[in-house]
The first five atom37 places (N, CA, C, CB, O) and aatype in JSON, in Angstrom:
{
  "aatype": [20, 20, 20, 20, 20, 20, 20, 20, 20, 20, 20, 20, 20, 20, 20, 20, 20, 20, 20, 20, 20, 20, 20, 20, 20, 20, 20, 20, 20, 20, 20, 20, 20, 20, 20, 20, 20, 20, 20, 20, 20, 20, 20, 20, 20, 20, 20, 20, 20, 20, 20, 20, 20, 20, 20, 20, 20, 20, 20, 20, 20, 20, 20, 20, 20, 20, 20, 20, 20, 20, 20, 20, 20, 20, 20, 20, 20, 20, 20, 20, 20, 20, 20, 20, 20, 20, 20, 20, 20, 20, 20, 20, 20, 20, 20, 20, 20],
  "atom_mask": [
    [1, 1, 1, 1, 1],
    [1, 1, 1, 1, 1],
    [1, 1, 1, 1, 1],
    [1, 1, 1, 1, 1],
    [1, 1, 1, 1, 1],
    [1, 1, 1, 1, 1],
    [1, 1, 1, 1, 1],
    [1, 1, 1, 1, 1],
    [1, 1, 1, 1, 1],
    [1, 1, 1, 1, 1],
    [1, 1, 1, 1, 1],
    [1, 1, 1, 1, 1],
    [1, 1, 1, 1, 1],
    [1, 1, 1, 1, 1],
    [1, 1, 1, 1, 1],
    [1, 1, 1, 1, 1],
    [1, 1, 1, 1, 1],
    [1, 1, 1, 1, 1],
    [1, 1, 1, 1, 1],
    [1, 1, 1, 1, 1],
    [1, 1, 1, 1, 1],
    [1, 1, 1, 1, 1],
    [1, 1, 1, 1, 1],
    [1, 1, 1, 1, 1],
    [1, 1, 1, 1, 1],
    [1, 1, 1, 1, 1],
    [1, 1, 1, 1, 1],
    [1, 1, 1, 1, 1],
    [1, 1, 1, 1, 1],
    [1, 1, 1, 1, 1],
    [1, 1, 1, 1, 1],
    [1, 1, 1, 1, 1],
    [1, 1, 1, 1, 1],
    [1, 1, 1, 1, 1],
    [1, 1, 1, 1, 1],
    [1, 1, 1, 1, 1],
    [1, 1, 1, 1, 1],
    [1, 1, 1, 1, 1],
    [1, 1, 1, 1, 1],
    [1, 1, 1, 1, 1],
    [1, 1, 1, 1, 1],
    [1, 1, 1, 1, 1],
    [1, 1, 1, 1, 1],
    [1, 1, 1, 1, 1],
    [1, 1, 1, 1, 1],
    [1, 1, 1, 1, 1],
    [1, 1, 1, 1, 1],
    [1, 1, 1, 1, 1],
    [1, 1, 1, 1, 1],
    [1, 1, 1, 1, 1],
    [1, 1, 1, 1, 1],
    [1, 1, 1, 1, 1],
    [1, 1, 1, 1, 1],
    [1, 1, 1, 1, 1],
    [1, 1, 1, 1, 1],
    [1, 1, 1, 1, 1],
    [1, 1, 1, 1, 1],
    [1, 1, 1, 1, 1],
    [1, 1, 1, 1, 1],
    [1, 1, 1, 1, 1],
    [1, 1, 1, 1, 1],
    [1, 1, 1, 1, 1],
    [1, 1, 1, 1, 1],
    [1, 1, 1, 1, 1],
    [1, 1, 1, 1, 1],
    [1, 1, 1, 1, 1],
    [1, 1, 1, 1, 1],
    [1, 1, 1, 1, 1],
    [1, 1, 1, 1, 1],
    [1, 1, 1, 1, 1],
    [1, 1, 1, 1, 1],
    [1, 1, 1, 1, 1],
    [1, 1, 1, 1, 1],
    [1, 1, 1, 1, 1],
    [1, 1, 1, 1, 1],
    [1, 1, 1, 1, 1],
    [1, 1, 1, 1, 1],
    [1, 1, 1, 1, 1],
    [1, 1, 1, 1, 1],
    [1, 1, 1, 1, 1],
    [1, 1, 1, 1, 1],
    [1, 1, 1, 1, 1],
    [1, 1, 1, 1, 1],
    [1, 1, 1, 1, 1],
    [1, 1, 1, 1, 1],
    [1, 1, 1, 1, 1],
    [1, 1, 1, 1, 1],
    [1, 1, 1, 1, 1],
    [1, 1, 1, 1, 1],
    [1, 1, 1, 1, 1],
    [1, 1, 1, 1, 1],
    [1, 1, 1, 1, 1],
    [1, 1, 1, 1, 1],
    [1, 1, 1, 1, 1],
    [1, 1, 1, 1, 1],
    [1, 1, 1, 1, 1],
    [1, 1, 1, 1, 1]
  ],
  "atom_positions": [
    [[0.85, -1.19, 0.0], [0.0, 0.0, 0.0], [0.89, 1.24, 0.0], [-0.96, 0.0, 1.23], [1.99, 1.24, 0.55]],
    [[0.38, 2.29, -0.62], [1.15, 3.53, -0.65], [0.93, 4.31, 0.65], [0.75, 4.39, -1.87], [0.0, 4.04, 1.41]],
    [[1.81, 5.26, 0.88], [1.67, 6.11, 2.07], [0.35, 6.88, 2.03], [2.86, 7.1, 2.16], [-0.29, 7.06, 3.07]],
    [[-0.06, 7.31, 0.85], [-1.34, 8.02, 0.72], [-2.52, 7.12, 1.06], [-1.51, 8.58, -0.7], [-3.48, 7.55, 1.71]],
    [[-2.46, 5.87, 0.63], [-3.53, 4.92, 0.96], [-3.59, 4.67, 2.47], [-3.34, 3.59, 0.2], [-4.67, 4.63, 3.06]],
    [[-2.42, 4.51, 3.08], [-2.37, 4.29, 4.52], [-2.85, 5.53, 5.28], [-0.94, 3.93, 4.96], [-3.53, 5.42, 6.3]],
    [[-2.5, 6.71, 4.77], [-2.95, 7.95, 5.41], [-4.47, 8.08, 5.33], [-2.28, 9.18, 4.75], [-5.1, 8.54, 6.28]],
    [[-5.07, 7.68, 4.22], [-6.53, 7.73, 4.09], [-7.19, 6.78, 5.09], [-6.95, 7.38, 2.65], [-8.19, 7.13, 5.71]],
    [[-6.63, 5.59, 5.23], [-7.16, 4.64, 6.21], [-7.0, 5.2, 7.62], [-6.45, 3.26, 6.08], [-7.92, 5.13, 8.43]],
    [[-5.84, 5.76, 7.9], [-5.59, 6.33, 9.23], [-6.57, 7.46, 9.54], [-4.15, 6.85, 9.32], [-7.08, 7.52, 10.66]],
    [[-6.83, 8.33, 8.6], [-7.75, 9.45, 8.82], [-9.17, 8.94, 9.08], [-7.75, 10.39, 7.61], [-9.86, 9.45, 9.97]],
    [[-9.58, 7.96, 8.32], [-10.92, 7.38, 8.54], [-10.97, 6.64, 9.86], [-11.29, 6.43, 7.38], [-11.99, 6.68, 10.56]],
    [[-9.9, 5.96, 10.21], [-9.84, 5.23, 11.48], [-10.02, 6.17, 12.67], [-8.5, 4.48, 11.6], [-10.7, 5.82, 13.64]],
    [[-9.42, 7.34, 12.6], [-9.56, 8.32, 13.69], [-11.03, 8.61, 13.94], [-8.8, 9.63, 13.35], [-11.48, 8.61, 15.09]],
    [[-11.78, 8.86, 12.89], [-13.2, 9.16, 13.03], [-13.98, 7.95, 13.52], [-13.78, 9.65, 11.7], [-14.8, 8.05, 14.42]],
    [[-13.71, 6.81, 12.93], [-14.45, 5.6, 13.3], [-14.2, 5.2, 14.75], [-14.08, 4.45, 12.38], [-15.13, 4.77, 15.43]],
    [[-12.99, 5.33, 15.22], [-12.69, 4.97, 16.61], [-13.51, 5.82, 17.57], [-11.18, 5.14, 16.91], [-13.96, 5.33, 18.61]],
    [[-13.72, 7.07, 17.22], [-14.47, 7.97, 18.09], [-15.99, 7.83, 17.94], [-14.07, 9.38, 17.82], [-16.73, 8.11, 18.88]],
    [[-16.44, 7.4, 16.77], [-17.87, 7.43, 16.47], [-18.55, 6.08, 16.47], [-18.07, 8.06, 15.16], [-19.76, 6.01, 16.69]],
    [[-17.83, 5.0, 16.23], [-18.45, 3.69, 16.07], [-18.14, 2.77, 17.25], [-17.98, 3.05, 14.77], [-17.25, 3.03, 18.06]],
    [[-18.89, 1.7, 17.31], [-18.63, 0.67, 18.3], [-17.32, -0.05, 17.96], [-19.82, -0.35, 18.37], [-16.99, -0.2, 16.78]],
    [[-16.58, -0.48, 18.97], [-15.29, -1.14, 18.71], [-15.38, -2.31, 17.73], [-14.7, -1.62, 19.99], [-14.51, -2.46, 16.88]],
    [[-16.41, -3.13, 17.85], [-16.53, -4.28, 16.94], [-16.7, -3.83, 15.49], [-17.71, -5.17, 17.35], [-16.16, -4.45, 14.58]],
    [[-17.45, -2.75, 15.29], [-17.64, -2.23, 13.93], [-16.33, -1.68, 13.37], [-18.72, -1.14, 13.91], [-16.03, -1.86, 12.2]],
    [[-15.57, -1.01, 14.21], [-14.27, -0.47, 13.78], [-13.35, -1.63, 13.41], [-13.64, 0.4, 14.9], [-12.64, -1.58, 12.41]],
    [[-13.36, -2.66, 14.23], [-12.51, -3.82, 13.97], [-12.86, -4.48, 12.64], [-12.65, -4.83, 15.1], [-11.98, -4.8, 11.85]],
    [[-14.15, -4.66, 12.39], [-14.57, -5.26, 11.11], [-14.14, -4.39, 9.94], [-16.1, -5.47, 11.08], [-13.62, -4.9, 8.95]],
    [[-14.35, -3.08, 10.06], [-13.98, -2.16, 8.98], [-12.48, -2.23, 8.71], [-14.39, -0.72, 9.34], [-12.05, -2.31, 7.56]],
    [[-11.68, -2.2, 9.79], [-10.23, -2.21, 9.61], [-9.76, -3.53, 9.0], [-9.53, -1.98, 10.96], [-8.83, -3.54, 8.19]],
    [[-10.37, -4.64, 9.38], [-10.0, -5.93, 8.78], [-10.25, -5.91, 7.27], [-10.8, -7.07, 9.43], [-9.45, -6.45, 6.51]],
    [[-11.34, -5.3, 6.84], [-11.63, -5.22, 5.41], [-10.6, -4.32, 4.72], [-13.07, -4.68, 5.17], [-10.07, -4.67, 3.67]],
    [[-10.32, -3.16, 5.32], [-9.38, -2.21, 4.72], [-7.98, -2.81, 4.58], [-9.31, -0.94, 5.54], [-7.27, -2.53, 3.6]],
    [[-7.59, -3.61, 5.55], [-6.23, -4.14, 5.58], [-6.17, -5.62, 5.19], [-5.63, -3.96, 6.96], [-5.19, -6.3, 5.48]],
    [[-7.22, -6.12, 4.53], [-7.33, -7.55, 4.2], [-6.13, -8.07, 3.41], [-8.6, -7.8, 3.42], [-5.64, -9.16, 3.68]],
    [[-5.65, -7.3, 2.45], [-4.55, -7.75, 1.61], [-3.23, -7.11, 2.01], [-4.86, -7.44, 0.15], [-2.25, -7.16, 1.26]],
    [[-3.2, -6.52, 3.18], [-2.02, -5.78, 3.6], [-0.92, -6.72, 4.1], [-2.38, -4.78, 4.7], [-1.19, -7.77, 4.69]],
    [[0.29, -6.33, 3.85], [1.45, -7.07, 4.35], [1.77, -6.59, 5.76], [2.68, -6.88, 3.41], [1.19, -5.63, 6.25]],
    [[2.69, -7.27, 6.4], [3.16, -6.83, 7.72], [3.74, -5.43, 7.62], [4.21, -7.82, 8.29], [3.54, -4.61, 8.52]],
    [[4.44, -5.14, 6.54], [5.01, -3.8, 6.34], [3.91, -2.75, 6.24], [5.88, -3.78, 5.06], [4.08, -1.63, 6.71]],
    [[2.78, -3.11, 5.63], [1.65, -2.18, 5.54], [1.07, -1.9, 6.93], [0.56, -2.74, 4.62], [0.73, -0.76, 7.25]],
    [[0.97, -2.94, 7.74], [0.46, -2.76, 9.11], [1.39, -1.85, 9.91], [0.29, -4.12, 9.81], [0.94, -0.96, 10.63]],
    [[2.67, -2.09, 9.79], [3.64, -1.23, 10.47], [3.55, 0.18, 9.91], [5.08, -1.78, 10.31], [3.62, 1.16, 10.66]],
    [[3.39, 0.3, 8.6], [3.24, 1.61, 7.97], [2.03, 2.37, 8.5], [3.13, 1.46, 6.47], [2.11, 3.58, 8.72]],
    [[0.92, 1.67, 8.71], [-0.27, 2.32, 9.26], [0.03, 2.87, 10.65], [-1.46, 1.32, 9.31], [-0.36, 3.99, 10.98]],
    [[0.73, 2.1, 11.46], [1.11, 2.57, 12.8], [2.02, 3.8, 12.7], [1.82, 1.45, 13.6], [1.89, 4.74, 13.49]],
    [[2.92, 3.78, 11.75], [3.84, 4.92, 11.59], [3.09, 6.17, 11.16], [4.93, 4.58, 10.57], [3.38, 7.27, 11.65]],
    [[2.13, 6.02, 10.24], [1.33, 7.17, 9.81], [0.54, 7.71, 10.99], [0.37, 6.77, 8.65], [0.48, 8.93, 11.19]],
    [[-0.08, 6.83, 11.76], [-0.85, 7.27, 12.94], [0.05, 7.99, 13.94], [-1.54, 6.07, 13.62], [-0.32, 9.03, 14.49]],
    [[1.23, 7.42, 14.17], [2.16, 8.05, 15.12], [2.61, 9.42, 14.63], [3.38, 7.14, 15.34], [2.74, 10.35, 15.42]],
    [[2.84, 9.53, 13.34], [3.27, 10.82, 12.78], [2.18, 11.87, 12.93], [3.66, 10.66, 11.31], [2.48, 13.06, 13.05]],
    [[0.92, 11.44, 12.91], [-0.2, 12.37, 13.0], [-0.58, 12.71, 14.45], [-1.4, 11.8, 12.29], [-1.43, 13.57, 14.68]],
    [[0.03, 12.03, 15.4], [-0.3, 12.26, 16.81], [0.53, 13.4, 17.37], [-0.07, 10.97, 17.63], [1.76, 13.37, 17.28]],
    [[-0.12, 14.41, 17.95], [0.65, 15.52, 18.51], [1.54, 15.03, 19.65], [-0.3, 16.64, 19.01], [1.12, 14.22, 20.47]],
    [[2.76, 15.52, 19.7], [3.66, 15.1, 20.77], [3.86, 16.2, 21.81], [5.01, 14.69, 20.18], [4.73, 16.09, 22.68]],
    [[3.07, 17.26, 21.71], [3.21, 18.35, 22.66], [2.11, 18.33, 23.73], [3.18, 19.68, 21.92], [1.95, 19.29, 24.48]],
    [[1.36, 17.23, 23.79], [0.3, 17.09, 24.78], [0.51, 15.8, 25.56], [-1.1, 17.09, 24.11], [1.0, 14.82, 25.02]],
    [[0.14, 15.81, 26.84], [0.27, 14.57, 27.6], [-0.71, 13.5, 27.1], [0.03, 14.84, 29.1], [-1.77, 13.82, 26.56]],
    [[-0.33, 12.26, 27.29], [-1.15, 11.14, 26.85], [-2.57, 11.27, 27.38], [-0.53, 9.82, 27.29], [-3.53, 11.0, 26.66]],
    [[-2.72, 11.67, 28.64], [-4.06, 11.78, 29.23], [-4.93, 12.76, 28.46], [-3.95, 12.21, 30.69], [-6.14, 12.55, 28.37]],
    [[-4.36, 13.82, 27.92], [-5.14, 14.77, 27.11], [-5.56, 14.13, 25.78], [-4.33, 16.05, 26.84], [-6.67, 14.36, 25.3]],
    [[-4.67, 13.34, 25.2], [-4.97, 12.74, 23.9], [-6.09, 11.72, 23.98], [-3.72, 12.08, 23.35], [-6.84, 11.54, 23.02]],
    [[-6.23, 11.05, 25.12], [-7.25, 10.01, 25.24], [-8.39, 10.42, 26.18], [-6.62, 8.72, 25.75], [-9.19, 9.57, 26.59]],
    [[-8.47, 11.68, 26.52], [-9.51, 12.15, 27.45], [-10.91, 11.92, 26.91], [-9.31, 13.64, 27.75], [-11.85, 11.73, 27.69]],
    [[-11.09, 11.93, 25.59], [-12.41, 11.72, 25.0], [-12.96, 10.35, 25.34], [-12.35, 11.87, 23.48], [-14.18, 10.16, 25.31]],
    [[-12.11, 9.38, 25.67], [-12.58, 8.03, 26.0], [-13.42, 8.06, 27.26], [-11.39, 7.07, 26.18], [-14.51, 7.49, 27.3]],
    [[-12.91, 8.73, 28.28], [-13.62, 8.76, 29.56], [-14.81, 9.71, 29.52], [-12.67, 9.17, 30.67], [-15.77, 9.54, 30.27]],
    [[-14.74, 10.7, 28.65], [-15.83, 11.67, 28.6], [-15.81, 12.53, 29.84], [-17.18, 10.96, 28.46], [-14.75, 12.89, 30.36]],
    [[-16.96, 12.85, 30.29], [-17.11, 13.69, 31.47], [-17.57, 12.81, 32.62], [-18.1, 14.87, 31.21], [-18.58, 12.12, 32.49]],
    [[-16.87, 12.82, 33.75], [-17.2, 11.9, 34.84], [-18.63, 12.02, 35.36], [-16.26, 12.11, 35.97], [-19.19, 11.06, 35.87]],
    [[-19.21, 13.21, 35.24], [-20.56, 13.41, 35.76], [-21.64, 12.83, 34.83], [-20.81, 14.89, 35.98], [-22.81, 12.78, 35.21]],
    [[-21.26, 12.4, 33.63], [-22.22, 11.87, 32.67], [-22.52, 10.4, 32.95], [-21.7, 12.03, 31.24], [-21.63, 9.63, 33.3]],
    [[-23.79, 10.03, 32.78], [-24.08, 8.61, 32.78], [-23.9, 8.1, 31.35], [-25.52, 8.32, 33.32], [-23.62, 8.88, 30.44]],
    [[-24.07, 6.82, 31.15], [-23.8, 6.22, 29.84], [-24.67, 6.83, 28.73], [-24.02, 4.71, 29.9], [-24.17, 7.12, 27.64]],
    [[-25.96, 7.03, 29.0], [-26.87, 7.58, 27.98], [-26.47, 9.02, 27.64], [-28.33, 7.53, 28.47], [-26.48, 9.4, 26.47]],
    [[-26.13, 9.81, 28.65], [-25.72, 11.2, 28.39], [-24.43, 11.22, 27.58], [-25.53, 11.96, 29.72], [-24.29, 12.03, 26.65]],
    [[-23.48, 10.35, 27.91], [-22.22, 10.29, 27.18], [-22.49, 9.93, 25.71], [-21.26, 9.27, 27.82], [-21.88, 10.52, 24.81]],
    [[-23.38, 8.97, 25.48], [-23.68, 8.56, 24.11], [-24.33, 9.71, 23.32], [-24.61, 7.32, 24.12], [-24.01, 9.92, 22.15]],
    [[-25.24, 10.45, 23.98], [-25.86, 11.59, 23.3], [-24.81, 12.65, 22.96], [-26.97, 12.21, 24.18], [-24.82, 13.21, 21.87]],
    [[-23.9, 12.92, 23.91], [-22.84, 13.9, 23.66], [-21.96, 13.43, 22.51], [-21.99, 14.14, 24.93], [-21.62, 14.21, 21.62]],
    [[-21.58, 12.15, 22.53], [-20.72, 11.62, 21.47], [-21.43, 11.7, 20.12], [-20.32, 10.17, 21.78], [-20.8, 11.99, 19.1]],
    [[-22.73, 11.44, 20.1], [-23.48, 11.55, 18.84], [-23.5, 12.99, 18.34], [-24.91, 11.03, 19.03], [-23.34, 13.23, 17.15]],
    [[-23.71, 13.94, 19.25], [-23.68, 15.36, 18.85], [-22.32, 15.72, 18.27], [-24.01, 16.28, 20.05], [-22.23, 16.37, 17.23]],
    [[-21.25, 15.29, 18.95], [-19.9, 15.59, 18.48], [-19.63, 14.93, 17.13], [-18.86, 15.13, 19.5], [-18.98, 15.52, 16.27]],
    [[-20.13, 13.73, 16.94], [-19.99, 13.02, 15.67], [-20.67, 13.8, 14.55], [-20.58, 11.59, 15.76], [-20.1, 13.97, 13.47]],
    [[-21.87, 14.27, 14.81], [-22.6, 15.04, 13.8], [-21.89, 16.35, 13.5], [-24.05, 15.31, 14.27], [-21.86, 16.79, 12.34]],
    [[-21.32, 16.98, 14.51], [-20.57, 18.22, 14.28], [-19.37, 17.97, 13.38], [-20.12, 18.84, 15.62], [-19.09, 18.74, 12.47]],
    [[-18.65, 16.86, 13.65], [-17.5, 16.53, 12.81], [-17.94, 16.21, 11.39], [-16.72, 15.35, 13.4], [-17.27, 16.6, 10.43]],
    [[-19.05, 15.5, 11.24], [-19.56, 15.15, 9.91], [-19.94, 16.41, 9.14], [-20.77, 14.2, 10.02], [-19.65, 16.52, 7.95]],
    [[-20.6, 17.36, 9.81], [-20.96, 18.61, 9.13], [-19.72, 19.39, 8.74], [-21.87, 19.48, 10.04], [-19.66, 19.98, 7.66]],
    [[-18.72, 19.41, 9.62], [-17.47, 20.12, 9.3], [-16.78, 19.47, 8.12], [-16.52, 20.13, 10.52], [-16.27, 20.18, 7.25]],
    [[-16.75, 18.15, 8.05], [-16.14, 17.45, 6.9], [-16.91, 17.77, 5.63], [-16.12, 15.92, 7.13], [-16.3, 17.99, 4.58]],
    [[-18.24, 17.79, 5.71], [-19.04, 18.1, 4.52], [-18.77, 19.53, 4.04], [-20.55, 17.91, 4.84], [-18.69, 19.77, 2.83]],
    [[-18.64, 20.47, 4.97], [-18.32, 21.85, 4.57], [-16.95, 21.93, 3.92], [-18.38, 22.79, 5.8], [-16.77, 22.64, 2.92]],
    [[-15.97, 21.2, 4.47], [-14.62, 21.21, 3.89], [-14.63, 20.61, 2.49], [-13.64, 20.44, 4.79], [-13.97, 21.12, 1.59]],
    [[-15.37, 19.53, 2.31], [-15.43, 18.88, 1.0], [-16.15, 19.76, -0.02], [-16.12, 17.53, 1.11], [-15.82, 19.72, -1.21]],
    [[-17.14, 20.54, 0.43], [-17.89, 21.4, -0.48], [-17.08, 22.63, -0.89], [-19.19, 21.83, 0.18], [-17.33, 23.23, -1.94]],
    [[-16.12, 23.0, -0.05], [-15.33, 24.22, -0.33], [-14.28, 23.98, -1.4], [-14.65, 24.72, 0.95], [-13.54, 24.9, -1.75]]
  ]
}
């Protein structure tokens, strides 16, 4: 796979990890990387690592996982859905521009 192909998978993976259920993300990634070599898998990790900011602590980078401690599960899911829709609208605006 080319670096551009891996970058496209990595960019989509970022969104899917935040918006979809883990099993759905896993199935999607298996399809995307079905014919990938070990070098391609390592390449995907390298692309992801290159895109990860190194000026923030790890806890800041993964804070979205925990959400807000005062939220119950339903509230967290509603918030995540709102954030997902906001990102989708922003992507649509960028693509239209």
